[in-house]
VMD Tcl script that builds the backbone (N, CA, C; Angstrom):
set m [mol new atoms 426]
animate dup $m
set s [atomselect $m all]
$s set {name element resname resid chain x y z} {
  {N N UNK 1 A 3.668 55.683 44.889}
  {CA C UNK 1 A 4.971 56.276 44.973}
  {C C UNK 1 A 5.372 56.801 43.604}
  {N N UNK 2 A 5.780 58.038 43.513}
  {CA C UNK 2 A 6.213 58.626 42.264}
  {C C UNK 2 A 7.738 58.574 42.206}
  {N N UNK 3 A 8.244 57.987 41.147}
  {CA C UNK 3 A 9.667 57.855 40.963}
  {C C UNK 3 A 10.198 58.945 40.029}
  {N N UNK 4 A 11.462 59.369 40.250}
  {CA C UNK 4 A 12.027 60.374 39.340}
  {C C UNK 4 A 12.652 59.711 38.122}
  {N N UNK 5 A 13.048 60.534 37.158}
  {CA C UNK 5 A 13.582 60.045 35.879}
  {C C UNK 5 A 14.805 59.127 36.099}
  {N N UNK 6 A 15.692 59.499 36.984}
  {CA C UNK 6 A 16.916 58.688 37.217}
  {C C UNK 6 A 16.512 57.291 37.717}
  {N N UNK 7 A 15.545 57.228 38.602}
  {CA C UNK 7 A 15.087 55.938 39.114}
  {C C UNK 7 A 14.531 55.099 37.976}
  {N N UNK 8 A 13.747 55.722 37.049}
  {CA C UNK 8 A 13.219 54.985 35.921}
  {C C UNK 8 A 14.319 54.401 35.082}
  {N N UNK 9 A 15.354 55.216 34.818}
  {CA C UNK 9 A 16.438 54.739 33.977}
  {C C UNK 9 A 17.127 53.543 34.594}
  {N N UNK 10 A 17.393 53.611 35.890}
  {CA C UNK 10 A 18.031 52.489 36.571}
  {C C UNK 10 A 17.125 51.258 36.538}
  {N N UNK 11 A 15.807 51.461 36.686}
  {CA C UNK 11 A 14.897 50.320 36.633}
  {C C UNK 11 A 14.953 49.618 35.303}
  {N N UNK 12 A 14.855 50.366 34.222}
  {CA C UNK 12 A 14.771 49.674 32.926}
  {C C UNK 12 A 16.108 49.315 32.344}
  {N N UNK 13 A 17.207 49.971 32.766}
  {CA C UNK 13 A 18.520 49.545 32.293}
  {C C UNK 13 A 18.806 48.127 32.788}
  {N N UNK 14 A 18.504 47.894 34.050}
  {CA C UNK 14 A 18.902 46.625 34.661}
  {C C UNK 14 A 17.746 45.655 34.884}
  {N N UNK 15 A 16.521 46.082 34.554}
  {CA C UNK 15 A 15.395 45.152 34.657}
  {C C UNK 15 A 15.431 44.152 33.508}
  {N N UNK 16 A 15.951 44.549 32.429}
  {CA C UNK 16 A 16.032 43.659 31.264}
  {C C UNK 16 A 17.357 43.849 30.606}
  {N N UNK 17 A 17.412 43.614 29.339}
  {CA C UNK 17 A 18.643 43.778 28.599}
  {C C UNK 17 A 18.474 44.717 27.446}
  {N N UNK 18 A 19.210 44.486 26.388}
  {CA C UNK 18 A 19.224 45.462 25.286}
  {C C UNK 18 A 18.661 44.895 24.023}
  {N N UNK 19 A 18.437 45.703 23.072}
  {CA C UNK 19 A 17.764 45.332 21.850}
  {C C UNK 19 A 18.653 45.565 20.643}
  {N N UNK 20 A 18.800 44.544 19.820}
  {CA C UNK 20 A 19.562 44.720 18.598}
  {C C UNK 20 A 18.650 45.359 17.567}
  {N N UNK 21 A 18.884 46.622 17.334}
  {CA C UNK 21 A 18.007 47.385 16.426}
  {C C UNK 21 A 18.837 48.087 15.400}
  {N N UNK 22 A 18.203 48.619 14.403}
  {CA C UNK 22 A 18.926 49.378 13.380}
  {C C UNK 22 A 19.587 50.578 14.042}
  {N N UNK 23 A 19.046 51.005 15.172}
  {CA C UNK 23 A 19.649 52.135 15.891}
  {C C UNK 23 A 21.061 51.848 16.287}
  {N N UNK 24 A 21.394 50.575 16.544}
  {CA C UNK 24 A 22.769 50.220 16.928}
  {C C UNK 24 A 23.745 50.691 15.886}
  {N N UNK 25 A 23.531 50.335 14.625}
  {CA C UNK 25 A 24.455 50.734 13.577}
  {C C UNK 25 A 24.442 52.248 13.391}
  {N N UNK 26 A 23.261 52.868 13.484}
  {CA C UNK 26 A 23.172 54.293 13.306}
  {C C UNK 26 A 23.939 55.033 14.381}
  {N N UNK 27 A 23.754 54.605 15.635}
  {CA C UNK 27 A 24.400 55.320 16.723}
  {C C UNK 27 A 25.901 55.123 16.723}
  {N N UNK 28 A 26.377 53.951 16.363}
  {CA C UNK 28 A 27.803 53.692 16.380}
  {C C UNK 28 A 28.496 54.395 15.209}
  {N N UNK 29 A 27.862 54.477 14.062}
  {CA C UNK 29 A 28.531 55.044 12.903}
  {C C UNK 29 A 28.561 56.560 12.902}
  {N N UNK 30 A 27.703 57.225 13.664}
  {CA C UNK 30 A 27.674 58.676 13.705}
  {C C UNK 30 A 28.593 59.161 14.827}
  {N N UNK 31 A 29.064 60.407 14.740}
  {CA C UNK 31 A 29.798 60.961 15.844}
  {C C UNK 31 A 28.911 60.946 17.091}
  {N N UNK 32 A 29.529 60.745 18.237}
  {CA C UNK 32 A 28.769 60.542 19.473}
  {C C UNK 32 A 27.909 61.744 19.887}
  {N N UNK 33 A 28.307 62.960 19.576}
  {CA C UNK 33 A 27.516 64.118 19.957}
  {C C UNK 33 A 27.881 64.628 21.328}
  {N N UNK 34 A 27.027 65.451 21.866}
  {CA C UNK 34 A 27.341 66.101 23.120}
  {C C UNK 34 A 27.017 65.229 24.312}
  {N N UNK 35 A 27.618 65.532 25.440}
  {CA C UNK 35 A 27.363 64.798 26.665}
  {C C UNK 35 A 26.027 65.237 27.248}
  {N N UNK 36 A 25.273 64.265 27.786}
  {CA C UNK 36 A 23.988 64.592 28.392}
  {C C UNK 36 A 23.611 63.518 29.432}
  {N N UNK 37 A 22.847 63.949 30.419}
  {CA C UNK 37 A 22.281 63.013 31.369}
  {C C UNK 37 A 21.003 62.428 30.744}
  {N N UNK 38 A 20.479 61.405 31.321}
  {CA C UNK 38 A 19.237 60.832 30.794}
  {C C UNK 38 A 18.099 61.843 30.904}
  {N N UNK 39 A 18.037 62.583 31.988}
  {CA C UNK 39 A 17.011 63.590 32.159}
  {C C UNK 39 A 17.073 64.656 31.086}
  {N N UNK 40 A 18.285 65.093 30.746}
  {CA C UNK 40 A 18.471 66.074 29.685}
  {C C UNK 40 A 18.036 65.490 28.325}
  {N N UNK 41 A 18.349 64.247 28.091}
  {CA C UNK 41 A 17.960 63.598 26.856}
  {C C UNK 41 A 16.434 63.508 26.740}
  {N N UNK 42 A 15.748 63.142 27.825}
  {CA C UNK 42 A 14.295 63.065 27.804}
  {C C UNK 42 A 13.682 64.424 27.506}
  {N N UNK 43 A 14.179 65.470 28.180}
  {CA C UNK 43 A 13.643 66.819 28.009}
  {C C UNK 43 A 13.860 67.292 26.558}
  {N N UNK 44 A 15.047 67.053 26.018}
  {CA C UNK 44 A 15.341 67.461 24.641}
  {C C UNK 44 A 14.447 66.719 23.658}
  {N N UNK 45 A 14.258 65.432 23.860}
  {CA C UNK 45 A 13.421 64.644 22.956}
  {C C UNK 45 A 11.974 65.134 22.981}
  {N N UNK 46 A 11.461 65.456 24.156}
  {CA C UNK 46 A 10.101 65.965 24.255}
  {C C UNK 46 A 10.001 67.303 23.515}
  {N N UNK 47 A 11.028 68.149 23.649}
  {CA C UNK 47 A 11.027 69.457 23.018}
  {C C UNK 47 A 11.234 69.407 21.509}
  {N N UNK 48 A 12.169 68.567 21.039}
  {CA C UNK 48 A 12.585 68.612 19.641}
  {C C UNK 48 A 12.232 67.353 18.836}
  {N N UNK 49 A 11.827 66.295 19.513}
  {CA C UNK 49 A 11.477 65.054 18.821}
  {C C UNK 49 A 12.548 63.969 18.936}
  {N N UNK 50 A 13.805 64.378 19.188}
  {CA C UNK 50 A 14.873 63.375 19.322}
  {C C UNK 50 A 16.048 64.000 20.042}
  {N N UNK 51 A 16.752 63.166 20.797}
  {CA C UNK 51 A 18.002 63.562 21.433}
  {C C UNK 51 A 19.004 62.426 21.240}
  {N N UNK 52 A 20.242 62.801 21.009}
  {CA C UNK 52 A 21.271 61.791 20.804}
  {C C UNK 52 A 22.590 62.339 21.296}
  {N N UNK 53 A 23.356 61.507 22.026}
  {CA C UNK 53 A 24.643 61.968 22.542}
  {C C UNK 53 A 25.316 60.901 23.347}
  {N N UNK 54 A 26.223 61.366 24.188}
  {CA C UNK 54 A 26.987 60.515 25.100}
  {C C UNK 54 A 26.347 60.613 26.489}
  {N N UNK 55 A 25.925 59.497 27.031}
  {CA C UNK 55 A 25.310 59.469 28.351}
  {C C UNK 55 A 26.398 59.652 29.409}
  {N N UNK 56 A 26.170 60.575 30.339}
  {CA C UNK 56 A 27.069 60.793 31.463}
  {C C UNK 56 A 26.293 60.700 32.757}
  {N N UNK 57 A 26.995 60.494 33.845}
  {CA C UNK 57 A 26.329 60.422 35.118}
  {C C UNK 57 A 26.284 59.008 35.668}
  {N N UNK 58 A 25.556 58.818 36.766}
  {CA C UNK 58 A 25.511 57.522 37.442}
  {C C UNK 58 A 25.035 56.373 36.578}
  {N N UNK 59 A 24.037 56.642 35.673}
  {CA C UNK 59 A 23.545 55.539 34.785}
  {C C UNK 59 A 24.651 55.039 33.874}
  {N N UNK 60 A 25.409 55.970 33.300}
  {CA C UNK 60 A 26.506 55.581 32.400}
  {C C UNK 60 A 27.578 54.834 33.190}
  {N N UNK 61 A 27.913 55.323 34.362}
  {CA C UNK 61 A 28.919 54.654 35.195}
  {C C UNK 61 A 28.487 53.234 35.545}
  {N N UNK 62 A 27.219 53.091 35.901}
  {CA C UNK 62 A 26.733 51.762 36.286}
  {C C UNK 62 A 26.705 50.800 35.087}
  {N N UNK 63 A 26.293 51.282 33.916}
  {CA C UNK 63 A 26.271 50.442 32.740}
  {C C UNK 63 A 27.661 49.993 32.346}
  {N N UNK 64 A 28.610 50.904 32.414}
  {CA C UNK 64 A 30.013 50.547 32.124}
  {C C UNK 64 A 30.531 49.503 33.086}
  {N N UNK 65 A 30.199 49.688 34.372}
  {CA C UNK 65 A 30.630 48.728 35.379}
  {C C UNK 65 A 29.995 47.363 35.155}
  {N N UNK 66 A 28.706 47.322 34.845}
  {CA C UNK 66 A 27.979 46.070 34.620}
  {C C UNK 66 A 28.479 45.338 33.363}
  {N N UNK 67 A 28.834 46.092 32.328}
  {CA C UNK 67 A 29.255 45.470 31.060}
  {C C UNK 67 A 30.753 45.308 30.962}
  {N N UNK 68 A 31.503 45.932 31.853}
  {CA C UNK 68 A 32.975 45.900 31.842}
  {C C UNK 68 A 33.544 46.557 30.567}
  {N N UNK 69 A 32.830 47.495 29.992}
  {CA C UNK 69 A 33.319 48.203 28.798}
  {C C UNK 69 A 33.812 49.593 29.221}
  {N N UNK 70 A 34.915 50.028 28.606}
  {CA C UNK 70 A 35.449 51.350 28.900}
  {C C UNK 70 A 35.054 52.368 27.846}
  {N N UNK 71 A 34.211 51.960 26.895}
  {CA C UNK 71 A 33.803 52.874 25.817}
  {C C UNK 71 A 32.744 53.862 26.309}
  {N N UNK 72 A 32.516 54.922 25.546}
  {CA C UNK 72 A 31.475 55.890 25.873}
  {C C UNK 72 A 30.102 55.229 25.741}
  {N N UNK 73 A 29.221 55.545 26.649}
  {CA C UNK 73 A 27.861 55.047 26.628}
  {C C UNK 73 A 27.011 56.020 25.772}
  {N N UNK 74 A 26.356 55.495 24.759}
  {CA C UNK 74 A 25.584 56.333 23.842}
  {C C UNK 74 A 24.104 56.236 24.192}
  {N N UNK 75 A 23.408 57.371 24.063}
  {CA C UNK 75 A 21.975 57.436 24.307}
  {C C UNK 75 A 21.275 58.059 23.154}
  {N N UNK 76 A 20.112 57.517 22.830}
  {CA C UNK 76 A 19.215 58.131 21.848}
  {C C UNK 76 A 17.810 58.000 22.378}
  {N N UNK 77 A 17.093 59.132 22.387}
  {CA C UNK 77 A 15.696 59.123 22.857}
  {C C UNK 77 A 14.865 59.742 21.750}
  {N N UNK 78 A 13.810 59.026 21.354}
  {CA C UNK 78 A 12.916 59.522 20.314}
  {C C UNK 78 A 11.529 59.697 20.908}
  {N N UNK 79 A 10.912 60.770 20.499}
  {CA C UNK 79 A 9.551 61.081 20.935}
  {C C UNK 79 A 8.593 60.251 20.091}
  {N N UNK 80 A 7.734 59.521 20.748}
  {CA C UNK 80 A 6.717 58.708 20.057}
  {C C UNK 80 A 5.373 59.372 20.078}
  {N N UNK 81 A 4.342 58.571 20.002}
  {CA C UNK 81 A 2.985 59.099 19.930}
  {C C UNK 81 A 2.495 59.628 21.261}
  {N N UNK 82 A 1.479 60.462 21.228}
  {CA C UNK 82 A 0.804 60.917 22.425}
  {C C UNK 82 A -0.447 60.066 22.572}
  {N N UNK 83 A -0.580 59.442 23.730}
  {CA C UNK 83 A -1.722 58.550 23.972}
  {C C UNK 83 A -2.846 59.298 24.655}
  {N N UNK 84 A -3.984 58.613 24.832}
  {CA C UNK 84 A -5.122 59.219 25.523}
  {C C UNK 84 A -4.700 59.805 26.871}
  {N N UNK 85 A -5.258 60.923 27.225}
  {CA C UNK 85 A -4.971 61.537 28.495}
  {C C UNK 85 A -3.683 62.367 28.470}
  {N N UNK 86 A -3.138 62.574 27.290}
  {CA C UNK 86 A -1.909 63.385 27.199}
  {C C UNK 86 A -0.650 62.663 27.611}
  {N N UNK 87 A -0.662 61.339 27.558}
  {CA C UNK 87 A 0.544 60.584 27.932}
  {C C UNK 87 A 1.509 60.542 26.751}
  {N N UNK 88 A 2.743 60.893 26.998}
  {CA C UNK 88 A 3.767 60.937 25.934}
  {C C UNK 88 A 4.611 59.663 25.974}
  {N N UNK 89 A 4.825 59.053 24.835}
  {CA C UNK 89 A 5.678 57.875 24.713}
  {C C UNK 89 A 7.079 58.324 24.270}
  {N N UNK 90 A 8.081 57.823 24.955}
  {CA C UNK 90 A 9.472 58.033 24.581}
  {C C UNK 90 A 10.133 56.670 24.409}
  {N N UNK 91 A 10.979 56.536 23.396}
  {CA C UNK 91 A 11.719 55.294 23.180}
  {C C UNK 91 A 13.187 55.618 23.340}
  {N N UNK 92 A 13.825 54.972 24.320}
  {CA C UNK 92 A 15.231 55.203 24.611}
  {C C UNK 92 A 16.072 54.011 24.185}
  {N N UNK 93 A 17.150 54.285 23.484}
  {CA C UNK 93 A 18.115 53.254 23.111}
  {C C UNK 93 A 19.443 53.618 23.759}
  {N N UNK 94 A 19.977 52.689 24.539}
  {CA C UNK 94 A 21.312 52.851 25.128}
  {C C UNK 94 A 22.234 51.850 24.430}
  {N N UNK 95 A 23.428 52.318 24.080}
  {CA C UNK 95 A 24.416 51.459 23.462}
  {C C UNK 95 A 25.717 51.553 24.232}
  {N N UNK 96 A 26.232 50.402 24.659}
  {CA C UNK 96 A 27.549 50.308 25.265}
  {C C UNK 96 A 28.425 49.501 24.347}
  {N N UNK 97 A 29.283 50.200 23.562}
  {CA C UNK 97 A 30.111 49.487 22.574}
  {C C UNK 97 A 31.171 48.596 23.190}
  {N N UNK 98 A 31.549 47.576 22.409}
  {CA C UNK 98 A 32.695 46.721 22.708}
  {C C UNK 98 A 32.669 46.102 24.107}
  {N N UNK 99 A 31.645 45.373 24.374}
  {CA C UNK 99 A 31.539 44.664 25.664}
  {C C UNK 99 A 32.393 43.424 25.622}
  {N N UNK 100 A 33.318 43.281 26.597}
  {CA C UNK 100 A 34.164 42.081 26.586}
  {C C UNK 100 A 33.475 40.852 27.190}
  {N N UNK 101 A 33.881 39.714 26.724}
  {CA C UNK 101 A 33.442 38.462 27.357}
  {C C UNK 101 A 34.316 38.257 28.599}
  {N N UNK 102 A 34.003 37.245 29.370}
  {CA C UNK 102 A 34.816 36.963 30.551}
  {C C UNK 102 A 36.244 36.607 30.210}
  {N N UNK 103 A 36.462 36.089 28.966}
  {CA C UNK 103 A 37.823 35.734 28.552}
  {C C UNK 103 A 38.550 36.886 27.876}
  {N N UNK 104 A 37.861 38.042 27.740}
  {CA C UNK 104 A 38.512 39.203 27.150}
  {C C UNK 104 A 38.200 39.461 25.685}
  {N N UNK 105 A 37.557 38.510 25.028}
  {CA C UNK 105 A 37.185 38.717 23.606}
  {C C UNK 105 A 36.062 39.757 23.534}
  {N N UNK 106 A 35.878 40.340 22.378}
  {CA C UNK 106 A 34.840 41.334 22.192}
  {C C UNK 106 A 33.506 40.620 21.881}
  {N N UNK 107 A 32.523 40.772 22.764}
  {CA C UNK 107 A 31.218 40.139 22.566}
  {C C UNK 107 A 30.337 40.977 21.631}
  {N N UNK 108 A 30.718 42.219 21.433}
  {CA C UNK 108 A 29.924 43.109 20.578}
  {C C UNK 108 A 29.344 44.235 21.408}
  {N N UNK 109 A 28.359 44.917 20.880}
  {CA C UNK 109 A 27.725 46.052 21.565}
  {C C UNK 109 A 26.534 45.593 22.386}
  {N N UNK 110 A 26.442 46.116 23.588}
  {CA C UNK 110 A 25.258 45.908 24.418}
  {C C UNK 110 A 24.264 47.015 24.010}
  {N N UNK 111 A 23.070 46.644 23.628}
  {CA C UNK 111 A 22.082 47.623 23.208}
  {C C UNK 111 A 20.776 47.352 23.948}
  {N N UNK 112 A 20.278 48.362 24.615}
  {CA C UNK 112 A 18.973 48.200 25.292}
  {C C UNK 112 A 17.993 49.200 24.705}
  {N N UNK 113 A 16.792 48.753 24.534}
  {CA C UNK 113 A 15.753 49.620 23.991}
  {C C UNK 113 A 14.545 49.555 24.938}
  {N N UNK 114 A 14.109 50.713 25.386}
  {CA C UNK 114 A 13.085 50.803 26.400}
  {C C UNK 114 A 12.017 51.819 26.007}
  {N N UNK 115 A 10.772 51.489 26.218}
  {CA C UNK 115 A 9.663 52.422 25.949}
  {C C UNK 115 A 9.133 52.943 27.288}
  {N N UNK 116 A 9.071 54.266 27.408}
  {CA C UNK 116 A 8.522 54.893 28.595}
  {C C UNK 116 A 7.265 55.641 28.199}
  {N N UNK 117 A 6.213 55.531 29.018}
  {CA C UNK 117 A 4.994 56.288 28.811}
  {C C UNK 117 A 4.840 57.182 30.022}
  {N N UNK 118 A 4.956 58.494 29.787}
  {CA C UNK 118 A 4.900 59.479 30.850}
  {C C UNK 118 A 3.600 60.266 30.728}
  {N N UNK 119 A 2.847 60.350 31.832}
  {CA C UNK 119 A 1.546 61.046 31.824}
  {C C UNK 119 A 1.601 62.295 32.700}
  {N N UNK 120 A 0.873 63.323 32.268}
  {CA C UNK 120 A 0.834 64.582 32.969}
  {C C UNK 120 A 0.105 64.513 34.277}
  {N N UNK 121 A -0.732 63.483 34.466}
  {CA C UNK 121 A -1.575 63.378 35.665}
  {C C UNK 121 A -0.792 62.959 36.907}
  {N N UNK 122 A 0.509 62.713 36.756}
  {CA C UNK 122 A 1.337 62.341 37.907}
  {C C UNK 122 A 1.330 60.848 38.195}
  {N N UNK 123 A 0.631 60.066 37.384}
  {CA C UNK 123 A 0.645 58.620 37.603}
  {C C UNK 123 A 2.042 58.063 37.326}
  {N N UNK 124 A 2.306 56.924 37.918}
  {CA C UNK 124 A 3.624 56.313 37.741}
  {C C UNK 124 A 3.839 55.949 36.264}
  {N N UNK 125 A 4.969 56.309 35.690}
  {CA C UNK 125 A 5.236 55.998 34.295}
  {C C UNK 125 A 5.276 54.481 34.046}
  {N N UNK 126 A 4.872 54.129 32.845}
  {CA C UNK 126 A 4.967 52.744 32.375}
  {C C UNK 126 A 6.332 52.573 31.733}
  {N N UNK 127 A 7.124 51.637 32.225}
  {CA C UNK 127 A 8.457 51.368 31.685}
  {C C UNK 127 A 8.491 49.957 31.161}
  {N N UNK 128 A 8.794 49.804 29.854}
  {CA C UNK 128 A 8.811 48.490 29.211}
  {C C UNK 128 A 10.161 48.302 28.492}
  {N N UNK 129 A 10.901 47.268 28.861}
  {CA C UNK 129 A 12.077 46.883 28.098}
  {C C UNK 129 A 11.564 46.164 26.873}
  {N N UNK 130 A 11.840 46.704 25.689}
  {CA C UNK 130 A 11.300 46.121 24.470}
  {C C UNK 130 A 12.324 45.378 23.646}
  {N N UNK 131 A 13.558 45.334 24.128}
  {CA C UNK 131 A 14.548 44.536 23.418}
  {C C UNK 131 A 15.882 44.533 24.116}
  {N N UNK 132 A 16.687 43.557 23.736}
  {CA C UNK 132 A 17.943 43.341 24.404}
  {C C UNK 132 A 18.898 42.536 23.533}
  {N N UNK 133 A 20.132 43.005 23.401}
  {CA C UNK 133 A 21.147 42.172 22.721}
  {C C UNK 133 A 22.542 42.548 23.183}
  {N N UNK 134 A 23.396 41.560 23.080}
  {CA C UNK 134 A 24.853 41.789 23.219}
  {C C UNK 134 A 25.433 41.145 21.965}
  {N N UNK 135 A 25.946 41.969 21.063}
  {CA C UNK 135 A 26.386 41.472 19.786}
  {C C UNK 135 A 25.202 40.848 19.061}
  {N N UNK 136 A 25.321 39.625 18.619}
  {CA C UNK 136 A 24.245 38.944 17.899}
  {C C UNK 136 A 23.297 38.203 18.851}
  {N N UNK 137 A 23.641 38.104 20.114}
  {CA C UNK 137 A 22.855 37.292 21.062}
  {C C UNK 137 A 21.722 38.128 21.670}
  {N N UNK 138 A 20.534 37.562 21.665}
  {CA C UNK 138 A 19.380 38.149 22.276}
  {C C UNK 138 A 19.439 37.872 23.781}
  {N N UNK 139 A 19.233 38.871 24.600}
  {CA C UNK 139 A 19.279 38.652 26.035}
  {C C UNK 139 A 17.951 38.985 26.736}
  {N N UNK 140 A 16.891 39.002 25.961}
  {CA C UNK 140 A 15.560 39.227 26.563}
  {C C UNK 140 A 15.156 37.957 27.328}
  {N N UNK 141 A 14.524 38.162 28.497}
  {CA C UNK 141 A 14.005 36.991 29.221}
  {C C UNK 141 A 13.010 36.232 28.363}
  {N N UNK 142 A 13.063 34.892 28.413}
  {CA C UNK 142 A 12.165 34.074 27.613}
  {C C UNK 142 A 10.867 33.814 28.317}
}
mol reanalyze $m
mol bondsrecalc $m
mol representation Tube
mol addrep $m
């Protein structure tokens, strides 16, 4: 079964959690940039090496709903190495700022970092959640 890009995003957004990376500070401190869907971000990163902006569409809506944050959802996609067989690696970082705790306090930013390996041969992409954090807490499965 071949899945489309939106299905991949939903799989890795909610299959794991987020990653506390230096990208968190970088993405929050810079202006958010233009609005884009995940598919647009992937295409731009493949074309130019990197895409960064405000995620819009069903993925952003679902992430806001899951985290209970009303802030803009930020996306950054970086083009990685090309593997054997022409498979392209992309690393996507999603940041949902100011996630509240159940008591209403600010838990910090939810950050997810995912590696996708997309191959031209039509094989199913490899999707790996490589990190997860909410504020200072690691939320990767142990």
